[in-house]
C-alpha positions as CSV (number, residue, x, y, z in Angstrom):
1,X,-89.5,-39.3,-68.2
2,X,-91.6,-40.3,-65.1
3,X,-93.5,-42.8,-67.3
4,X,-90.3,-44.3,-68.6
5,X,-89.0,-44.8,-65.0
6,X,-92.2,-46.0,-63.4
7,X,-94.1,-47.9,-66.0
8,X,-94.2,-51.7,-65.4
9,X,-95.1,-52.8,-68.9
10,X,-92.9,-55.2,-70.7
11,X,-91.9,-52.6,-73.3
12,X,-90.8,-50.1,-70.7
13,X,-88.9,-52.7,-68.6
14,X,-87.1,-53.8,-71.8
15,X,-86.3,-50.2,-72.7
16,X,-84.8,-49.5,-69.2
17,X,-82.7,-52.7,-69.5
18,X,-81.4,-51.7,-72.9
19,X,-80.6,-48.2,-71.7
20,X,-78.7,-49.6,-68.7
21,X,-76.8,-52.0,-71.0
22,X,-75.9,-49.2,-73.4
23,X,-74.6,-47.1,-70.6
24,X,-72.7,-50.1,-69.2
25,X,-71.0,-50.8,-72.5
26,X,-70.0,-47.2,-72.9
27,X,-68.4,-47.1,-69.5
28,X,-66.7,-50.5,-70.1
29,X,-65.3,-49.1,-73.4
30,X,-64.3,-45.7,-72.0
31,X,-60.6,-46.6,-72.5
32,X,-61.2,-47.0,-76.3
33,X,-63.2,-43.8,-76.4
34,X,-60.7,-41.7,-74.6
35,X,-57.5,-43.6,-75.4
36,X,-55.9,-42.9,-72.1
37,X,-55.7,-46.2,-70.3
38,X,-56.5,-49.9,-71.0
39,X,-59.0,-52.2,-69.4
40,X,-58.5,-55.9,-69.5
41,X,-61.0,-57.4,-72.0
42,X,-62.0,-60.1,-69.5
43,X,-63.2,-57.4,-67.1
44,X,-65.5,-55.6,-69.6
45,X,-68.5,-57.9,-69.0
46,X,-68.1,-57.6,-65.3
47,X,-68.0,-53.8,-65.6
48,X,-71.2,-53.8,-67.6
49,X,-73.0,-56.0,-65.0
50,X,-71.8,-53.8,-62.2
51,X,-73.0,-50.7,-63.9
52,X,-76.4,-52.2,-64.6
53,X,-76.7,-53.3,-61.0
54,X,-75.9,-49.8,-59.8
55,X,-78.2,-48.1,-62.3
56,X,-81.3,-50.2,-61.6
57,X,-81.9,-48.8,-58.0
58,X,-80.9,-45.3,-59.1
59,X,-83.5,-45.4,-61.9
60,X,-86.1,-46.7,-59.4
61,X,-85.3,-43.9,-57.0
62,X,-85.5,-41.2,-59.7
63,X,-88.9,-42.6,-60.7
64,X,-90.2,-42.0,-57.2
65,X,-91.8,-45.5,-57.0
66,X,-92.0,-46.8,-53.5
67,X,-92.8,-50.3,-52.3
């Protein structure tokens, strides 16, 4: 897990970005998964972007990498 969060190779950066996007899409589509409320389809890409922007520094902090 530490290697996944700290490696700076192109493959690991791509894997982290894909994981962030998958989590963002799941959160943006939570209304379809649960069936409780509705989210405007125009807001879904914004939600994915916000989730990815929040996850990036969290993943960096979990990796323990300091600059």
